[in-house]
C-alpha positions as CSV (number, residue, x, y, z in Angstrom):
1,X,3.2,17.0,-14.0
2,X,4.7,19.3,-16.7
3,X,3.9,22.3,-14.6
4,X,6.2,21.2,-11.8
5,X,9.8,22.1,-12.2
6,X,12.7,21.5,-9.8
7,X,13.8,25.1,-10.2
8,X,10.5,26.3,-8.7
9,X,11.7,25.3,-5.2
10,X,14.2,28.1,-5.3
11,X,14.1,29.7,-1.9
12,X,17.1,29.8,0.5
13,X,16.7,27.0,2.9
14,X,20.0,27.2,4.6
15,X,20.1,26.8,8.4
16,X,22.4,28.7,10.8
17,X,22.8,26.0,13.4
18,X,26.3,25.0,14.2
19,X,28.0,22.4,16.4
20,X,27.1,23.0,20.0
21,X,28.9,22.5,23.2
22,X,27.9,18.8,23.2
23,X,30.0,18.3,20.1
24,X,26.9,17.5,17.9
25,X,27.2,17.5,14.1
26,X,27.3,20.8,12.2
27,X,24.3,21.7,10.0
28,X,25.6,23.7,7.1
29,X,22.7,23.8,4.8
30,X,19.6,22.9,6.9
31,X,19.2,19.5,5.2
32,X,22.3,17.4,5.2
33,X,23.7,16.3,8.6
34,X,27.1,15.2,9.6
35,X,27.7,11.7,11.1
36,X,28.8,11.8,14.8
37,X,30.9,9.4,16.6
38,X,31.5,6.1,14.7
39,X,28.1,6.3,12.9
40,X,28.4,6.0,9.1
41,X,25.5,8.4,8.6
42,X,23.7,11.0,10.8
43,X,21.3,9.5,13.4
44,X,17.9,11.2,14.1
45,X,14.7,10.5,15.9
46,X,11.1,9.9,14.7
47,X,8.8,10.2,17.7
48,X,5.1,9.2,17.8
49,X,4.4,10.4,21.3
50,X,3.1,6.9,22.2
51,X,0.8,6.4,25.1
52,X,1.0,3.2,27.1
53,X,-1.7,1.6,29.2
54,X,-1.7,3.2,32.6
55,X,-0.1,6.3,31.2
56,X,-1.6,9.7,30.2
57,X,-1.0,11.9,27.2
58,X,0.7,14.4,29.6
59,X,3.2,11.7,30.6
60,X,3.8,10.8,26.9
61,X,4.5,14.4,26.0
62,X,6.9,14.7,28.9
63,X,8.7,11.6,27.7
64,X,9.0,13.2,24.2
65,X,10.6,16.2,25.7
66,X,13.0,14.0,27.6
67,X,13.9,12.1,24.5
68,X,14.5,15.3,22.5
69,X,16.7,16.7,25.3
70,X,18.7,13.4,25.6
71,X,19.2,13.0,21.9
72,X,20.2,16.6,21.4
73,X,22.8,16.3,24.1
74,X,24.2,13.1,22.5
75,X,24.6,14.6,19.0
76,X,21.5,13.2,17.1
77,X,20.8,15.4,14.1
78,X,17.0,16.0,14.2
79,X,13.8,15.2,16.1
80,X,10.6,14.7,14.1
81,X,7.0,14.0,15.1
82,X,4.4,12.4,12.9
83,X,0.7,13.3,12.4
84,X,-1.8,10.6,13.4
85,X,-5.4,10.8,14.2
86,X,-8.0,8.8,16.2
87,X,-5.4,6.4,17.6
88,X,-5.5,6.2,21.5
89,X,-1.9,5.1,21.7
90,X,-0.5,7.9,19.5
91,X,-0.8,11.4,20.9
92,X,0.8,13.2,17.9
93,X,-2.3,14.6,16.2
94,X,-0.9,18.2,16.2
95,X,2.7,18.2,15.1
96,X,3.1,22.0,15.1
97,X,1.8,22.3,18.7
98,X,4.2,19.5,19.9
99,X,7.2,21.0,18.0
100,X,6.6,24.4,19.6
101,X,6.7,22.6,23.0
102,X,9.8,20.7,22.1
103,X,11.4,23.9,20.8
104,X,11.0,25.6,24.2
105,X,13.1,22.8,25.8
106,X,15.9,22.4,23.3
107,X,18.5,24.6,21.7
108,X,20.3,22.9,18.7
109,X,18.6,19.8,17.5
110,X,16.6,20.2,14.3
111,X,12.8,19.9,14.7
112,X,10.3,18.8,12.2
113,X,7.3,16.9,11.0
114,X,7.6,13.4,9.7
115,X,5.2,14.4,8.6
116,X,2.3,16.7,8.3
117,X,-0.4,15.1,6.0
118,X,-0.9,17.9,3.4
119,X,-4.3,16.8,2.1
120,X,-5.7,17.1,5.6
121,X,-5.0,20.9,5.8
122,X,-5.1,24.1,3.8
123,X,-1.6,24.9,2.5
124,X,-1.9,28.4,3.9
125,X,-2.5,27.1,7.4
126,X,0.6,24.9,7.2
127,X,2.7,27.8,5.9
128,X,1.5,29.9,8.8
129,X,2.2,27.2,11.4
130,X,5.7,26.4,10.2
131,X,6.5,30.1,9.7
132,X,5.6,30.5,13.4
133,X,7.8,27.6,14.4
134,X,10.7,29.0,12.3
135,X,10.3,32.3,14.2
136,X,10.4,30.3,17.5
137,X,13.5,28.2,16.5
138,X,15.3,30.0,13.7
139,X,17.3,27.8,11.4
140,X,16.3,24.5,12.8
141,X,12.8,23.6,11.6
142,X,11.9,21.1,8.9
143,X,8.6,20.7,7.1
144,X,8.1,17.1,6.1
145,X,4.9,16.4,4.1
146,X,2.9,13.2,3.3
147,X,-0.1,12.5,1.2
148,X,-1.7,9.8,3.2
149,X,-4.4,10.7,5.8
150,X,-2.5,9.3,8.8
151,X,-5.7,7.6,9.9
152,X,-8.7,5.6,8.7
153,X,-11.1,6.7,6.0
154,X,-13.9,7.9,8.3
155,X,-11.6,10.0,10.3
156,X,-10.0,11.4,7.1
157,X,-13.4,12.4,5.9
158,X,-14.1,14.2,9.2
159,X,-10.8,16.0,8.9
160,X,-11.3,17.0,5.3
161,X,-15.1,17.5,5.5
162,X,-15.4,15.5,2.4
163,X,-16.0,11.9,1.4
164,X,-13.9,12.4,-1.8
165,X,-10.7,11.4,-0.2
166,X,-8.9,10.4,-3.4
167,X,-9.1,14.0,-4.7
168,X,-6.9,15.2,-1.9
169,X,-4.2,12.6,-2.7
170,X,-4.5,13.2,-6.5
171,X,-4.1,17.0,-6.0
172,X,-1.0,16.6,-3.8
173,X,1.5,18.0,-6.4
174,X,-0.7,21.1,-6.8
175,X,-1.2,21.5,-3.1
176,X,2.6,21.2,-2.6
177,X,3.4,23.9,-5.1
178,X,0.8,26.2,-3.5
179,X,2.3,25.6,-0.1
180,X,5.8,26.3,-1.4
181,X,4.6,29.6,-2.9
182,X,3.0,30.6,0.4
183,X,6.3,29.8,2.2
184,X,8.3,31.9,-0.4
185,X,5.6,34.5,-0.8
186,X,6.0,34.5,-4.5
187,X,2.7,34.0,-6.2
188,X,2.8,35.6,-9.7
189,X,1.0,38.8,-10.4
190,X,-2.6,38.1,-11.3
191,X,-2.8,34.9,-9.2
192,X,-5.9,34.8,-6.9
193,X,-3.5,34.4,-4.0
194,X,-1.0,37.1,-5.0
195,X,-2.1,39.4,-2.2
196,X,-2.4,36.7,0.5
197,X,0.6,36.3,2.7
198,X,1.6,33.6,5.2
199,X,2.7,35.4,8.4
200,X,5.3,35.0,9.9
201,X,7.0,34.9,6.5
202,X,8.9,36.8,3.8
203,X,6.3,39.5,3.4
204,X,7.4,41.0,6.7
205,X,10.7,41.9,5.1
206,X,8.9,44.1,2.5
207,X,7.0,46.1,5.0
208,X,8.5,49.5,5.9
209,X,11.3,48.9,8.5
210,X,10.7,45.1,8.1
211,X,13.4,42.6,8.9
212,X,12.8,38.9,8.2
213,X,14.9,35.8,8.4
214,X,16.6,34.9,5.1
215,X,15.7,31.3,5.3
216,X,12.5,29.2,5.8
217,X,11.8,25.6,6.7
218,X,13.2,23.1,4.1
219,X,10.4,21.1,2.6
220,X,10.8,17.3,2.6
221,X,8.6,14.7,0.9
222,X,7.7,11.6,2.8
223,X,6.4,8.3,1.4
224,X,5.9,4.6,1.7
225,X,5.7,3.9,-2.1
226,X,7.0,5.3,-5.3
227,X,4.7,8.3,-5.8
228,X,6.4,10.8,-3.4
229,X,9.9,9.3,-4.3
230,X,9.4,10.3,-7.9
231,X,8.0,13.7,-7.1
232,X,10.8,14.5,-4.6
233,X,13.3,13.5,-7.2
234,X,11.6,15.6,-9.9
235,X,11.6,18.6,-7.7
236,X,15.1,18.1,-6.3
237,X,13.8,17.9,-2.7
238,X,15.0,15.7,0.2
239,X,13.1,12.5,0.7
240,X,12.2,10.4,3.7
241,X,11.0,6.8,3.3
242,X,8.9,4.9,5.9
243,X,11.1,1.8,6.0
244,X,9.7,1.0,9.5
245,X,6.3,-0.1,8.1
246,X,7.0,-0.6,4.4
247,X,10.4,-2.3,4.3
248,X,9.7,-4.3,1.1
249,X,9.4,-1.0,-0.8
250,X,12.5,0.8,0.6
251,X,15.1,0.0,-2.0
252,X,12.8,0.3,-5.0
253,X,11.6,3.7,-3.7
254,X,15.1,5.0,-3.0
255,X,16.2,3.8,-6.4
256,X,13.3,5.6,-8.1
257,X,14.1,8.8,-6.1
258,X,17.7,8.8,-7.2
259,X,16.9,8.0,-10.8
260,X,14.3,10.8,-10.9
261,X,16.4,13.3,-9.1
262,X,17.0,16.7,-10.8
263,X,19.3,19.2,-9.1
264,X,17.6,22.2,-7.7
265,X,18.4,25.3,-5.7
266,X,17.6,23.2,-2.7
267,X,19.9,20.2,-3.4
268,X,22.5,19.4,-5.9
269,X,22.4,15.7,-5.2
270,X,19.8,13.3,-3.7
271,X,19.4,13.2,0.1
272,X,17.4,10.3,1.5
273,X,16.5,9.5,5.1
274,X,14.7,6.4,6.2
275,X,12.6,5.7,9.2
276,X,13.7,2.6,11.0
277,X,12.2,0.9,14.1
278,X,14.9,0.0,16.5
279,X,15.1,-0.6,20.2
280,X,18.2,-1.5,22.3
281,X,18.1,-2.9,25.8
282,X,20.6,-4.3,28.3
283,X,20.0,-7.8,27.1
284,X,18.3,-9.5,24.2
285,X,15.4,-10.9,26.3
286,X,14.4,-7.5,27.6
287,X,14.6,-6.0,24.1
288,X,12.3,-8.8,22.8
289,X,9.9,-8.2,25.7
290,X,9.7,-4.5,24.9
291,X,9.3,-4.7,21.1
292,X,6.5,-7.3,21.5
293,X,4.3,-4.5,22.9
294,X,4.6,-2.6,19.7
295,X,3.9,-5.7,17.7
296,X,0.7,-6.4,19.6
297,X,-0.3,-2.8,19.2
298,X,0.1,-3.1,15.4
299,X,-2.0,-6.3,15.4
300,X,-4.8,-4.5,17.1
301,X,-4.5,-1.5,14.8
302,X,-4.5,-3.6,11.6
303,X,-7.6,-5.5,12.8
304,X,-9.6,-2.3,13.6
305,X,-9.0,-2.4,17.3
306,X,-6.6,0.5,18.0
307,X,-5.8,1.1,21.6
308,X,-3.1,2.2,24.1
309,X,0.3,0.5,23.9
310,X,0.0,-2.7,25.9
311,X,2.3,-3.5,28.8
312,X,5.1,-6.0,28.4
313,X,3.3,-8.3,30.7
314,X,0.1,-8.2,28.7
315,X,2.0,-8.7,25.4
316,X,3.8,-11.7,26.8
317,X,0.6,-13.3,28.0
318,X,-1.4,-12.6,24.8
319,X,-2.6,-15.7,22.9
320,X,-1.8,-14.8,19.3
321,X,-3.7,-16.7,16.7
322,X,-1.7,-18.4,13.9
323,X,-2.5,-15.5,11.5
324,X,-1.6,-12.9,14.2
325,X,1.6,-14.8,14.9
326,X,2.5,-14.7,11.3
327,X,2.0,-11.0,11.2
328,X,4.0,-10.4,14.4
329,X,6.9,-12.5,13.0
330,X,7.0,-10.5,9.8
331,X,6.7,-7.2,11.7
332,X,9.5,-8.0,14.2
333,X,11.7,-9.1,11.3
334,X,11.9,-5.4,10.4
335,X,12.4,-4.1,14.0
336,X,16.1,-4.0,14.9
337,X,16.3,-5.0,18.5
338,X,18.7,-6.5,21.0
339,X,21.7,-5.3,22.8
340,X,23.4,-2.0,21.9
341,X,26.0,-3.8,19.8
342,X,23.4,-5.8,18.0
343,X,21.3,-2.8,17.2
344,X,24.4,-0.9,16.0
345,X,25.2,-3.8,13.7
346,X,21.6,-3.9,12.4
347,X,21.6,-0.1,11.7
348,X,25.0,-0.2,10.0
349,X,23.8,-3.1,7.8
350,X,20.6,-1.3,6.9
351,X,22.5,1.9,6.0
352,X,24.9,-0.1,3.8
353,X,22.1,-2.1,2.0
354,X,19.9,0.9,1.3
355,X,22.5,3.6,0.8
356,X,20.5,5.9,3.1
357,X,22.0,9.3,3.9
358,X,20.4,9.4,7.3
359,X,18.7,7.0,9.7
360,X,15.6,8.2,11.7
361,X,15.1,5.9,14.6
362,X,11.7,5.3,16.1
363,X,11.5,3.3,19.3
364,X,8.2,1.5,20.0
365,X,7.7,0.4,23.6
366,X,5.1,0.7,26.4
367,X,7.0,3.0,28.8
368,X,9.2,6.0,28.3
369,X,12.0,4.5,30.4
370,X,12.6,1.8,27.8
371,X,12.7,4.3,25.0
372,X,15.0,6.7,26.7
373,X,17.3,3.8,27.7
374,X,17.3,2.6,24.0
375,X,18.5,6.0,22.6
376,X,21.1,6.3,25.3
377,X,22.5,2.8,24.6
378,X,22.5,3.5,20.8
379,X,24.4,6.7,21.5
380,X,26.9,4.8,23.6
381,X,27.4,2.1,21.0
382,X,28.4,4.7,18.4
383,X,30.5,6.7,20.8
384,X,28.3,9.8,20.4
385,X,29.2,12.8,22.6
386,X,28.3,12.3,26.3
387,X,25.7,14.5,27.9
388,X,27.0,17.6,29.6
């Protein structure tokens, strides 16, 4: 990777969002957030637009809007959605489309992908989509990128129109640099793409009478192992780790990121967020009842039976095999759940153990009401600003 240098990610990524009327955290550079209330680090949201049994995708998307509006009003820093495919219970196959919808219903909270799976798409298409989002919501769009397919191998082959899936992952660093050059509109003279421009984008400022925003979406790298951690550190980019499904790798990956970090025009010091599964309820029993629905959903996904998120009643009545019970126990050990105070304690402990700069909370439950209630309870536990 000698051709990849941290100083190549040199564009201005500063945001212009400031603290709003709700008292939310300021956002001085488009990446780092400020902790609100009594939280030790900024709190954010990772949303999967989950669809429960008896619910429609329309209802799931409405819930995502409600979550974005609630968390914006309570001082959460950002709201990300993640690309998944061919999963009936996850309606987030098109992050750019969902983010445009969320942008129309919010004003301050940062919006982004957690993430877009780069090997599934042409870099130019992603640059165009996120340039459009930046034009819709200036100064508050993040572009988080992953190298996994976000689905099974057969679906990935359909997305990429190729059976050679490893090539996409292996070419990730080159695809990344191509995407960044499209975002910055700075291919060198003589490059085959030198006369190709991602629009909306910087090229509009060079046209006669053109005026273009001085910033573009900050690029984040996402990962669940060491590959993207090292690459993010080498390039001096912010890094987000999927602790919610790869907890055993969290600290090694964050250590690798920090050890590999080289200052860039984007960041002068490492900045790492981690995704964490957490759900608060009014009592421990209800919290357990709700998170069991996500655990059963994961059992079915891991055994090739993806479906809608089961109801709490179905999850409670399900007869887990010994092997499934072992999986569920391990899964739930990494889901912070309980009362608001218990969840706050678990989040604080996780932030201290990992040294994470930001926590991105994802709430897995059957119904939107439980997820909304969870975010409200967590906001209350940390004394975040009250909704206007």
